TIDOTOR-874869 format. One line per field, with one value per residue (C-alpha): x negated, y negated, z; residue number from 1. Coordinates in nm, 3 decimals. Layout:
BEGIN
x [X/...] $
y [Y/...] $
z [Z/...] $
seq [NUM/...] $
***
This chain:
BEGIN
x [-0.055/-0.138/0.016/0.017/0.002/0.092/0.170/0.352/0.531/0.660/0.938/1.048/1.328/1.489/1.322/1.207/0.934/0.871/0.593/0.668/0.465/0.473/0.459/0.396/0.428/0.286/0.390/0.666/0.755/0.922/0.977/0.910/0.985/0.784/0.621/0.445/0.114/0.106/-0.179/-0.284/-0.244/-0.476/-0.435/-0.469/-0.485/-0.339/-0.280/-0.324/-0.293/0.020/0.241/0.333/0.478/0.130/0.076/0.251/0.057/0.297/-0.034/-0.325/-0.603/-0.814/-0.986/-0.891/-0.944/-1.193/-1.347/-1.492/-1.788/-1.562/-1.335/-1.218/-0.868/-1.055/-1.297/-0.961/-0.799/-1.056/-1.106/-0.698/-0.724/-0.987/-0.717/-0.416/-0.252/-0.083/0.103/-0.033/0.119/-0.172/-0.163/-0.174/-0.413/-0.671/-0.868/-0.678/-0.367/-0.129/0.089/0.116/0.332/-0.066/-0.205/0.046/0.064/-0.357/-0.327/-0.041/-0.169/-0.485/-0.301/-0.153/-0.510/-0.565/-0.511/-0.268/0.046/-0.073/0.221/0.115/0.338/0.353/0.297/0.566/0.470/0.166/-0.177/-0.001/0.058/0.416/0.511/0.663/0.828/0.671/0.953/1.007/1.275/0.985/0.702/0.977/1.074/0.695/0.644/0.603/0.695/0.803/0.684/0.420/0.178/-0.001/-0.336/-0.127/0.224/0.513/0.499/0.867/1.148/1.388/1.096/1.115/1.457/1.495/1.277/1.432/1.796/1.622/1.462/1.782/1.912/1.671/1.687/1.333/1.162/0.962/0.663/0.516/0.249/0.340/0.050/0.159/-0.189/-0.127/-0.143/-0.454/-0.836/-0.998/-0.888/-1.012/-1.043/-0.721/-0.709/-0.800/-0.967/-1.229/-1.290/-1.313/-1.636/-1.760/-1.676/-1.481/-1.098/-0.929/-0.564/-0.339/-0.038/0.213/0.100/0.216/0.562/0.692/0.635/0.810/1.141/1.200/1.171/1.351/1.705/1.568/1.696/1.941/2.070/1.998/2.043/1.755/1.521/1.211/0.918/0.754/0.350/0.083/0.281/0.017/0.185/0.448/0.685/0.691/0.759/1.055/1.159/1.227/1.419/1.647/1.660/1.736/2.013/2.128/2.177/1.947/1.796/1.419/1.165/0.823/0.434/0.199/-0.148/-0.346/-0.634/-0.358/-0.215/-0.571/-0.776/-0.775/-0.923/-1.256/-1.370/-1.462/-1.740/-1.832/-1.793/-1.811/-1.719/-1.588/-1.350/-1.247/-0.912/-0.691/-0.430/-0.606/-0.611/-0.472/-0.416/-0.351/-0.039/0.044/-0.084/0.155/0.460/0.323/0.388/0.643/0.848/0.651/0.840/1.178/1.177/1.161/0.820/0.943/0.611/0.260/0.070/-0.355/-0.384/-0.679/-0.976/-1.289/-1.526/-1.974/-2.163/-2.354/-2.052/-2.031/-2.336/-2.236/-2.216/-1.844/-1.825/-1.884/-1.810/-1.420/-1.149/-1.038/-1.125/-1.127/-0.843/-0.725/-1.013/-0.901/-0.512/-0.395/-0.734/-0.610/-0.236/-0.299/-0.547/-0.393/-0.051/0.055/-0.256/-0.112/0.260/0.362/0.473/0.559/0.359/0.732/0.740/0.402/0.481/0.734/0.631/0.318/0.563/0.930/1.016/0.722/0.925/1.252/1.167/0.988/1.313/1.028/1.118/0.843/0.754/0.943/0.856/1.207/1.238/1.240/1.114/0.746/0.420/0.238/0.118/-0.165/-0.257/-0.454/-0.578/-0.411/-0.672/-0.976/-1.255/-1.511/-1.724/-1.666/-1.996/-2.097/-2.069/-1.679/-1.511/-1.430/-1.669/-1.765/-1.786/-1.709/-1.468/-1.522/-1.438/-1.807/-1.903/-1.555/-1.478/-1.106/-0.820/-0.725/-0.863/-0.742/-0.856/-0.678/-0.406/-0.264/-0.076/0.121/0.095/-0.318/-0.561/-0.770/-0.948/-1.069/-1.298/-1.393/-1.687] $
y [-0.056/-0.338/-0.643/-0.938/-1.250/-1.577/-1.634/-1.922/-1.690/-1.827/-1.597/-1.797/-1.534/-1.700/-1.998/-1.870/-2.054/-2.030/-1.960/-1.608/-1.173/-0.904/-0.607/-0.356/0.048/0.211/0.101/-0.158/-0.412/-0.281/-0.615/-0.940/-1.173/-1.198/-0.866/-0.709/-0.514/-0.157/0.090/0.136/-0.135/-0.315/-0.717/-0.942/-1.314/-1.579/-1.888/-2.128/-1.929/-1.855/-1.516/-1.477/-1.201/-1.054/-1.245/-1.064/-1.199/-1.078/-1.198/-0.974/-0.838/-0.547/-0.429/-0.099/0.130/0.003/-0.325/-0.189/-0.375/-0.661/-0.516/-0.183/-0.121/-0.029/-0.391/-0.560/-0.459/-0.592/-0.935/-0.890/-0.885/-1.095/-1.351/-1.210/-1.010/-0.707/-0.657/-0.680/-0.680/-0.546/-0.626/-0.377/-0.549/-0.259/0.012/0.211/-0.053/0.044/0.183/0.552/0.731/0.892/0.542/0.454/0.777/0.753/0.423/0.427/0.832/0.659/0.327/0.553/0.615/0.225/0.016/-0.251/-0.201/-0.233/-0.223/-0.158/-0.326/-0.178/-0.330/-0.421/-0.311/-0.021/-0.120/-0.480/-0.574/-0.650/-0.402/-0.133/-0.121/0.110/0.387/0.150/0.360/0.626/0.437/0.271/0.573/0.711/0.411/0.103/-0.204/-0.495/-0.510/-0.782/-0.810/-1.050/-1.249/-1.175/-1.337/-1.219/-1.354/-1.172/-1.252/-0.969/-0.730/-0.900/-0.993/-0.540/-0.573/-0.871/-0.603/-0.349/-0.481/-0.624/-0.286/-0.116/-0.421/-0.525/-0.781/-0.888/-1.143/-1.347/-1.559/-1.843/-1.944/-1.988/-1.862/-2.026/-2.371/-2.315/-2.419/-2.258/-2.098/-2.224/-2.539/-2.890/-2.988/-3.320/-3.605/-3.344/-3.115/-3.409/-3.517/-3.129/-3.092/-2.766/-2.784/-2.648/-2.559/-2.794/-2.799/-2.785/-2.393/-2.340/-2.532/-2.457/-2.072/-2.110/-2.307/-2.039/-1.764/-1.948/-1.962/-1.564/-1.502/-1.778/-1.517/-1.181/-1.225/-1.097/-1.176/-1.416/-1.436/-1.757/-1.727/-1.967/-2.212/-2.493/-2.819/-3.055/-3.016/-2.632/-2.700/-2.936/-2.612/-2.455/-2.673/-2.682/-2.364/-2.235/-2.559/-2.418/-2.053/-1.864/-1.595/-1.794/-1.785/-1.921/-1.943/-2.161/-2.073/-2.241/-2.409/-2.529/-2.730/-2.825/-2.891/-3.143/-3.080/-3.316/-3.031/-2.856/-3.112/-3.028/-2.634/-2.542/-2.177/-2.113/-2.340/-2.170/-2.013/-1.970/-2.124/-2.436/-2.677/-2.990/-3.343/-3.520/-3.569/-3.232/-3.101/-3.341/-3.266/-2.870/-2.976/-3.159/-2.870/-2.634/-2.888/-2.913/-2.497/-2.495/-2.301/-2.043/-1.834/-1.944/-1.682/-1.607/-1.465/-1.312/-1.213/-1.130/-1.085/-1.050/-1.289/-1.218/-1.225/-1.627/-1.691/-1.643/-2.068/-2.284/-2.088/-1.708/-1.664/-1.507/-1.712/-1.654/-1.738/-1.550/-1.671/-1.406/-1.533/-1.876/-1.918/-2.005/-2.223/-2.431/-2.385/-2.594/-2.805/-2.904/-2.867/-2.877/-3.101/-3.334/-3.320/-3.252/-2.883/-2.844/-2.478/-2.294/-2.396/-2.227/-1.940/-1.900/-1.908/-1.685/-1.397/-1.381/-1.521/-1.323/-1.000/-1.078/-1.125/-0.743/-0.580/-0.526/-0.455/-0.712/-1.070/-1.175/-1.098/-0.890/-0.639/-0.277/-0.426/-0.392/-0.427/-0.622/-0.950/-1.201/-1.439/-1.787/-2.064/-2.352/-2.632/-2.456/-2.608/-2.432/-2.391/-2.145/-1.997/-1.739/-1.388/-1.267/-0.907/-0.929/-0.726/-1.108/-1.487/-1.660/-1.946/-2.346/-2.356/-2.239/-2.553/-2.642/-2.791/-2.600/-2.570/-2.239/-1.926/-1.553/-1.428/-1.087/-0.935/-0.648/-0.409/-0.083/-0.145/-0.132/-0.407/-0.389/-0.732/-0.924/-1.263/-1.225/-1.291] $
z [-0.018/-0.036/0.152/0.036/0.213/0.219/-0.132/-0.302/-0.477/-0.825/-1.015/-1.406/-1.386/-1.081/-1.054/-0.678/-0.520/-0.203/0.089/0.164/0.183/-0.061/0.049/-0.215/-0.223/-0.551/-0.814/-0.710/-0.476/-0.203/0.019/0.011/0.345/0.718/0.708/0.971/0.910/0.916/0.904/0.613/0.467/0.258/0.320/0.040/0.212/-0.128/0.089/-0.091/-0.447/-0.646/-0.700/-1.023/-1.240/-1.464/-1.752/-2.125/-2.455/-2.766/-2.986/-2.948/-3.128/-2.999/-3.342/-3.226/-3.437/-3.721/-3.567/-3.238/-3.280/-3.170/-2.940/-2.868/-2.645/-2.278/-2.316/-2.466/-2.163/-1.948/-2.097/-2.008/-1.681/-1.599/-1.756/-1.506/-1.857/-1.754/-2.053/-2.415/-2.785/-3.034/-3.388/-3.650/-3.898/-3.772/-3.974/-4.074/-4.055/-3.796/-4.053/-4.050/-3.715/-3.754/-3.697/-3.401/-3.235/-3.213/-3.050/-2.807/-2.708/-2.597/-2.400/-2.167/-1.953/-1.978/-1.617/-1.780/-2.003/-2.410/-2.654/-3.035/-3.354/-3.625/-4.016/-4.197/-4.486/-4.613/-4.609/-4.624/-4.894/-4.934/-5.166/-4.987/-4.577/-4.356/-4.196/-3.955/-3.764/-3.768/-3.656/-3.383/-3.226/-3.237/-3.010/-3.207/-3.030/-3.307/-3.656/-3.806/-4.077/-3.873/-4.108/-4.384/-4.482/-4.693/-5.005/-5.149/-4.929/-5.103/-4.904/-4.636/-4.636/-4.595/-4.297/-4.118/-4.183/-4.038/-3.762/-3.622/-3.731/-3.526/-3.265/-3.320/-3.297/-3.655/-3.629/-3.878/-4.021/-4.177/-4.458/-4.831/-4.986/-5.333/-5.131/-4.915/-5.074/-4.834/-4.502/-4.138/-4.122/-4.162/-4.496/-4.377/-4.258/-4.146/-4.474/-4.693/-4.493/-4.475/-4.800/-4.706/-4.867/-4.592/-4.553/-4.589/-4.349/-4.631/-4.665/-4.338/-4.324/-4.668/-4.556/-4.225/-4.352/-4.578/-4.348/-4.073/-4.348/-4.323/-4.057/-4.032/-4.282/-4.144/-3.808/-3.737/-3.405/-3.564/-3.389/-3.593/-3.510/-3.347/-3.478/-3.584/-3.708/-3.657/-3.895/-3.886/-3.513/-3.653/-3.901/-3.634/-3.348/-3.646/-3.736/-3.367/-3.360/-3.670/-3.483/-3.596/-3.377/-3.402/-3.156/-3.177/-3.014/-2.946/-2.868/-2.673/-2.921/-3.072/-2.777/-2.702/-3.016/-3.303/-3.665/-3.410/-3.272/-3.626/-3.612/-3.203/-3.274/-3.593/-3.671/-3.281/-3.466/-3.740/-3.700/-3.920/-3.919/-3.845/-3.520/-3.742/-3.667/-3.268/-3.442/-3.489/-3.107/-2.975/-3.180/-3.075/-2.704/-2.738/-2.882/-2.566/-2.358/-2.509/-2.515/-2.905/-2.851/-2.646/-2.555/-2.543/-2.660/-2.760/-3.085/-2.905/-3.215/-3.106/-3.392/-3.329/-3.270/-3.640/-3.769/-3.636/-3.751/-4.105/-4.142/-4.137/-4.484/-4.429/-4.094/-3.991/-3.898/-3.523/-3.057/-2.825/-2.568/-2.309/-2.071/-2.050/-2.156/-1.789/-1.730/-2.038/-2.012/-1.638/-1.770/-2.111/-2.011/-1.617/-1.469/-1.820/-1.668/-2.013/-1.822/-1.411/-1.346/-1.365/-1.738/-1.785/-1.633/-1.807/-2.180/-2.041/-1.820/-1.901/-2.225/-2.393/-2.174/-2.313/-2.703/-2.692/-2.420/-2.119/-1.787/-1.696/-1.649/-1.305/-0.946/-0.728/-0.458/-0.672/-0.966/-1.121/-0.947/-1.218/-1.092/-1.130/-0.802/-0.924/-0.783/-0.985/-0.818/-0.853/-1.102/-1.322/-1.601/-1.833/-1.881/-2.167/-1.961/-2.106/-1.991/-2.374/-2.607/-2.794/-2.669/-3.035/-2.817/-2.804/-2.415/-2.348/-2.136/-2.008/-1.701/-1.603/-1.362/-1.211/-1.162/-1.169/-0.883/-0.859/-1.118/-0.986/-1.237/-1.133/-0.804/-0.780/-0.789/-1.187/-1.164/-0.861/-0.845/-0.488/-0.426] $
seq [1/2/3/4/5/6/7/8/9/10/11/12/13/14/15/16/17/18/19/20/21/22/23/24/25/26/27/28/29/30/31/32/33/34/35/36/37/38/39/40/41/42/43/44/45/46/47/48/49/50/51/52/53/54/55/56/57/58/59/60/61/62/63/64/65/66/67/68/69/70/71/72/73/74/75/76/77/78/79/80/81/82/83/84/85/86/87/88/89/90/91/92/93/94/95/96/97/98/99/100/101/102/103/104/105/106/107/108/109/110/111/112/113/114/115/116/117/118/119/120/121/122/123/124/125/126/127/128/129/130/131/132/133/134/135/136/137/138/139/140/141/142/143/144/145/146/147/148/149/150/151/152/153/154/155/156/157/158/159/160/161/162/163/164/165/166/167/168/169/170/171/172/173/174/175/176/177/178/179/180/181/182/183/184/185/186/187/188/189/190/191/192/193/194/195/196/197/198/199/200/201/202/203/204/205/206/207/208/209/210/211/212/213/214/215/216/217/218/219/220/221/222/223/224/225/226/227/228/229/230/231/232/233/234/235/236/237/238/239/240/241/242/243/244/245/246/247/248/249/250/251/252/253/254/255/256/257/258/259/260/261/262/263/264/265/266/267/268/269/270/271/272/273/274/275/276/277/278/279/280/281/282/283/284/285/286/287/288/289/290/291/292/293/294/295/296/297/298/299/300/301/302/303/304/305/306/307/308/309/310/311/312/313/314/315/316/317/318/319/320/321/322/323/324/325/326/327/328/329/330/331/332/333/334/335/336/337/338/339/340/341/342/343/344/345/346/347/348/349/350/351/352/353/354/355/356/357/358/359/360/361/362/363/364/365/366/367/368/369/370/371/372/373/374/375/376/377/378/379/380/381/382/383/384/385/386/387/388/389/390/391/392/393/394/395/396/397/398/399/400/401/402/403/404/405/406/407/408/409/410/411/412/413/414/415/416/417/418/419/420/421/422/423] $
***
């Protein structure tokens, strides 16, 4: 048993915010309140700290199978635990793609031995080619929790409508990477002033906006639950806001780098700020923050994308896009959103716990007696400097050396302490 004492418990599902104790037995929360110390209980003194539901990230890349020199299921889980995450959803763009029952079953079988809940999404189309749907029902039966061709947009609207209709029938979310490649001169950097200075070409916002507009209308027409991934532009935010008002079941993600950085960061951090979609203008960043404030953007997801040092050393022209994000996500949320007065702590936690849980129909994202003992304990006021040592195999992030506020102290999953920052 574990007894967490003197905790400020914050539960976004019920809006509970009070100082209390929590008793964990096996993998459930047995009791909350003033709890006397019993024998054979491990005591965690959480005075001055917040206890919240374990964080949930619906958009990660663990590169397993096929690119395990960047990350694998074990190191990805360790990175998640260090960031306070107890549930993650892995994307399907592995090598091979997760587009067959055999590949899916291999991944799912290996996740069962992990200390946190690592869930797997299925591809939408075979080989991400956008021409033929996978057997979506068979993939659900084999353990997939959703569908995505993440990293590759589905350009054929007819194929996408069929996928949305099937996803709706199966009561599963379908997540979309929105970027029309025919409008992208060169990916990874916003097509704006910085790209011009660097003579890079870049990816204009309209490449994202046009796809978001189309797919919001397809979502409205089909009634499917559609997740617009890693929104980066002000117009895309407005499209989602409008589609929601019309009744579309559209959910949208904001990534920490998109609400923290702008294209100017590319001049400072170079390849560490190369990502798809790119960080854009301050106007875009502020629109993302407003979308988080009014609920247009319901989920914060990292798009954790590990790459090796050797790959990132190829320079802006040839390096792959993407940054790691699991170990800095909560701190960036606190530093960029809560401390700046954009969101309350409860609102931040809502977007990192119960909202992503609801998208994937998970029994998670809340703190209650009888509920799962999946928790994060963190000090919202601890200031630290991001170092170069990560639990992830990779360290491709622009945030090394940044002073951030908010530090994960413990991560508890299935009633076990799986991460501790105890000195």
